[in-house]
C-alpha positions in Angstrom: -11.0 -1.2 -0.6 -13.5 -4.0 -0.3 -12.4 -6.8 2.1 -14.4 -10.0 2.6 -13.6 -11.0 6.2 -17.0 -11.8 7.8 -15.8 -15.2 8.8 -12.7 -13.9 10.6 -12.8 -13.8 14.4 -12.8 -10.4 16.1 -10.2 -9.1 18.5 -11.1 -9.9 22.1 -13.3 -12.8 21.1 -12.5 -16.5 21.4 -12.0 -18.2 18.1 -14.2 -21.1 17.3 -12.5 -24.1 15.9 -12.3 -23.9 12.1 -13.4 -26.7 9.8 -11.4 -28.1 6.9 -14.1 -26.7 4.5 -14.1 -23.4 6.3 -10.3 -23.0 6.0 -10.4 -23.8 2.3 -13.2 -21.2 1.9 -11.2 -18.6 3.9 -8.1 -19.3 1.7 -10.2 -18.7 -1.4 -11.6 -15.5 0.1 -8.2 -14.1 1.0 -6.8 -15.0 -2.4 -9.7 -13.2 -4.1 -9.2 -10.2 -1.8 -5.5 -10.0 -2.8 -6.5 -10.1 -6.5 -9.0 -7.2 -6.0 -6.4 -5.3 -4.0 -3.8 -5.8 -6.7 -6.2 -4.6 -9.3 -7.0 -1.5 -7.3 -3.4 -0.7 -6.7 -2.7 -1.1 -10.4 -5.4 1.4 -11.2 -4.0 3.8 -8.6 -0.5 3.6 -10.2 -2.0 4.2 -13.6 -3.8 7.3 -12.2 -0.5 8.5 -10.6 1.1 8.1 -14.0 -1.6 10.1 -15.7 -1.5 12.9 -13.2 2.3 13.1 -13.3 2.4 13.2 -17.1 -0.2 16.0 -17.0 1.8 17.9 -14.4 5.0 17.3 -16.3 3.5 18.8 -19.5 2.2 21.8 -17.7 5.5 22.5 -16.0 7.4 22.2 -19.2 5.0 24.5 -20.9 5.4 27.2 -18.2 9.2 26.9 -18.5 9.1 27.1 -22.3 6.9 30.2 -22.1 9.3 31.7 -19.6 12.2 31.2 -22.1 10.2 32.9 -24.8 9.6 35.8 -22.6 13.2 36.0 -21.6 14.2 36.0 -25.3 11.9 39.0 -25.9 13.4 40.8 -22.9 16.9 40.1 -24.1 16.0 41.5 -27.5 14.6 44.7 -25.9 17.9 45.2 -24.0 20.1 45.1 -27.1 22.1 48.3 -27.8 23.1 49.9 -31.1 21.5 51.8 -33.9 20.3 48.7 -35.8 18.7 47.3 -32.6 17.0 50.7 -31.9 15.6 50.8 -35.5 14.5 47.2 -35.3 12.7 47.9 -32.0 11.0 50.9 -33.4 9.5 48.9 -36.2 8.7 45.8 -34.1 7.4 47.5 -31.0 3.8 46.6 -31.6 4.7 43.0 -32.5 6.8 42.8 -29.3 3.9 44.1 -27.2 1.5 41.7 -28.7 3.9 38.8 -28.3 4.5 39.7 -24.7 0.8 39.9 -24.1 0.2 36.5 -25.8 3.0 34.9 -23.7 1.6 36.4 -20.5 -1.9 35.1 -21.3 -0.5 31.7 -22.2 1.5 31.6 -18.9 -1.6 32.4 -16.9 -3.6 29.7 -18.7 -0.8 27.2 -18.1 -0.6 28.2 -14.4 -4.3 27.6 -14.0 -4.1 24.2 -15.7 -1.1 23.2 -13.5 -3.0 24.4 -10.4 -5.9 22.1 -11.4 -3.5 19.2 -11.9 -2.0 19.9 -8.5 -5.4 19.8 -6.8 -6.0 16.5 -8.6 -2.7 15.3 -7.2 -3.6 16.4 -3.7 -7.0 14.5 -3.9 -5.1 11.5 -5.3 -2.7 11.6 -2.4 -5.7 11.4 -0.1 -7.0 8.4 -2.0 -3.7 6.7 -1.6 -3.7 7.3 2.1 -7.2 5.9 2.4 -6.2 2.8 0.4 -3.1 2.3 2.7 -5.3 2.5 5.8 -7.7 -0.1 4.4 -4.8 -2.4 3.5 -3.4 -1.9 7.0 -6.8 -3.0 8.4 -6.5 -6.2 6.5 -3.0 -6.8 7.9 -4.3 -6.1 11.4 -7.2 -8.5 10.9 -4.8 -11.2 9.7 -2.7 -10.7 12.8 -5.7 -10.9 15.1 -7.0 -14.0 13.3 -3.5 -15.7 13.5 -3.2 -14.9 17.2 -6.7 -16.3 18.0 -5.9 -19.5 16.0 -2.7 -19.9 18.0 -4.5 -19.3 21.2 -7.1 -21.9 20.3 -4.3 -24.3 19.5 -2.7 -23.6 22.8 -5.8 -24.2 24.8 -6.5 -27.4 22.9 -2.9 -28.5 23.5 -3.2 -27.8 27.2 -6.3 -30.0 27.3 -4.4 -32.8 25.6 -1.8 -32.7 28.3 -4.6 -32.8 31.0 -6.1 -35.8 29.2 -2.7 -37.5 29.1 -2.3 -36.9 32.9 -5.8 -38.3 33.5 -5.0 -41.4 31.3 -1.8 -42.0 33.2 -3.7 -41.8 36.5 -6.4 -44.2 35.5 -6.7 -47.4 37.6 -7.6 -50.3 35.2 -8.8 -52.3 38.1 -11.7 -49.9 38.8 -15.1 -50.9 37.2 -15.3 -47.6 35.3 -11.7 -47.6 34.2 -12.2 -49.0 30.7 -15.2 -46.7 30.0 -13.3 -43.6 31.2 -10.3 -44.6 29.1 -12.4 -44.9 26.0 -14.0 -41.5 26.7 -10.6 -39.8 27.3 -9.0 -41.4 24.2 -12.0 -40.2 22.1 -11.7 -36.7 23.5 -7.9 -36.7 22.9 -8.4 -37.6 19.3 -11.0 -34.9 18.9 -8.9 -32.3 20.7 -5.9 -33.3 18.5 -8.0 -32.6 15.5 -8.8 -29.2 16.8 -5.1 -28.5 17.4 -4.4 -29.4 13.8 -7.2 -27.2 12.4 -6.2 -24.2 14.6 -2.6 -24.6 13.5 -3.6 -24.8 9.8 -5.6 -21.6 10.3 -2.7 -19.8 11.9 -0.4 -21.0 9.1 -2.8 -19.7 6.5 -2.8 -16.3 8.1 1.0 -16.3 8.3 1.2 -17.1 4.6 -1.3 -14.4 3.6 0.4 -11.7 5.7 3.4 -11.3 3.3 1.4 -10.2 0.2 -0.9 -8.1 2.3 2.1 -6.2 3.8 3.8 -5.9 0.4 0.7 -4.2 -1.1 0.3 -2.0 2.0 3.9 -0.8 1.9 3.7 -0.1 -1.9 0.7 2.1 -1.5 2.2 3.8 1.7 5.3 4.7 -0.2 3.3 6.0 -3.1 1.3 8.2 -0.8 4.3 9.6 1.1 6.1 10.5 -2.1 3.0 12.0 -3.8 2.1 14.0 -0.8 5.6 15.4 -0.5 5.8 16.2 -4.2 2.4 18.0 -4.3 3.4 20.2 -1.3 6.7 21.1 -2.8 5.4 21.7 -6.3 2.4 23.7 -5.1 4.8 26.1 -3.2 6.9 26.6 -6.3 4.0 26.9 -8.7 2.2 29.4 -6.5 5.3 31.6 -6.3 5.5 31.6 -10.1 1.8 32.2 -10.3 2.0 35.5 -8.3 4.6 36.8 -10.8 2.7 35.6 -13.8 -0.4 37.6 -12.6 1.8 40.6 -12.0 3.3 40.3 -15.5 0.0 41.3 -17.0 -0.2 44.7 -15.2 3.4 45.5 -14.4 4.7 48.9 -15.7 8.3 47.8 -15.2 8.2 44.6 -17.2 11.9 43.8 -17.2 12.1 43.5 -13.5 9.0 41.3 -13.4 10.4 39.1 -16.1 13.6 38.6 -14.2 11.7 37.6 -11.0 9.4 35.4 -13.1 12.2 33.5 -14.7 13.8 33.0 -11.3 10.5 31.5 -10.0 10.2 29.3 -13.1 13.8 28.0 -12.6 12.6 26.8 -9.2 10.3 24.4 -11.0 13.3 22.4 -12.0 13.0 20.4 -8.8 9.4 19.6 -9.5 10.3 18.6 -13.1 12.9 16.2 -11.7 10.3 14.7 -9.3 7.8 14.1 -12.1 10.5 12.2 -14.1 11.2 10.1 -10.9 7.5 9.4 -10.4 7.0 8.4 -14.1 10.0 6.0 -13.8 8.6 4.6 -10.6 5.1 4.1 -12.0 6.6 2.3 -15.0 8.6 0.1 -12.8 5.6 -0.7 -10.6 3.4 -1.4 -13.6 5.8 -3.5 -15.6 7.7 -5.4 -12.8 6.7 -5.0 -9.2 2.9 -5.5 -9.4 3.0 -8.2 -12.1 5.5 -10.2 -10.1 3.5 -9.8 -6.9 0.3 -10.8 -8.8 2.0 -13.9 -10.2 3.3 -14.8 -6.7 -0.1 -14.5 -5.2 -1.6 -16.7 -7.9 1.2 -19.2 -7.7 1.1 -19.4 -3.9 -2.7 -19.8 -3.9 -2.4 -22.7 -6.4 0.5 -24.4 -4.6 -0.6 -23.9 -1.0 -1.7 -27.0 0.9 -3.3 -26.6 4.3 -1.4 -28.7 6.8 -4.2 -30.8 8.3 -3.6 -34.4 9.1 -5.7 -36.8 7.0 -5.7 -39.5 9.6 -7.1 -37.6 12.6 -9.2 -40.4 13.7 -6.2 -42.6 14.2 -3.9 -40.2 16.1 -1.8 -42.0 18.7 -1.1 -40.8 22.2 2.5 -40.1 21.3 1.5 -38.1 18.2 -1.1 -36.2 20.2 1.5 -35.2 22.8 3.9 -34.2 20.0 1.2 -32.0 18.4 0.4 -30.5 21.8 4.0 -29.7 22.4 4.4 -28.1 19.0 1.3 -26.0 19.5 2.5 -24.7 22.9 5.9 -23.8 21.4 4.3 -21.9 18.6 2.0 -20.1 20.9 4.9 -19.1 23.1 6.9 -17.9 20.1 4.0 -15.9 18.9 3.6 -14.3 22.3 7.3 -13.3 22.3 7.0 -11.9 18.8 3.9 -9.9 20.0 5.9 -8.3 22.8 8.8 -7.5 20.5 6.4 -5.9 18.0 7.7 -8.0 15.1 5.9 -8.1 11.7 3.4 -5.4 12.7 
């Protein structure tokens, strides 16, 4: 999955202070990335639906052919004079019918095997997509942590400035000049705190849809991989008996074993019904709702940056610093507990 994250800070590096324009651009980039990811997941679900329908049709065909073969075998086992006379006149037809069913079963088995290989390749694609979505989640966590760290360092500097202002001696010749310098630095540093906090909040808001998409794909992969493994085992067992059917001298025993194998496909048939229902639910409800939420949140979101940064008071600067330090401490605790990872 393509992700546009060139502007995001890397783990282990110190985040530079974002700008208002940079944050707005990052917000638009993340929203566009979510839209692309949603479109890709939608295509994946449609592919899953197509492969599952193909498998369902193939499995149903194998079971229907097995029932036809079983009917021929039951007819051959009938007793009585009429049944014996009927078999004598229909022997050639029965042999041809059995041969036709056996050839049809072999063709169906080969087609289902191809579908299962497609399903296996598709499960690998789902896994790759989940890994890429996880990388995006990880990057948002790193970016959020670095913004919070930047806010914490700026907040600590505000407290140092406050201490320096309190320690100033107005009677000293350089006192007024130093006070002006420190007040200017405090306002500038407060602006950095606000921008870092806005960046951290942006990451926090974007994490929810990123995780939702990742978890959707991860669940699809886990179920598809499990289904392909189980179905492949059952289909291969039936395939060995289908191949034996064409050359077996003792056809009734082979037919019995074949029908037993075909009955084991019931679980795979039930799974295809589940996956078709799941795909329909994702396509008609889950993904449209998630897409609408992403669009709505992107339209409604406002970055929380103060508009009067040039006129921040000392009291407000201290309040911003205290808040930034609390948020950084909370984030550190969350990191140790492993929450939201």
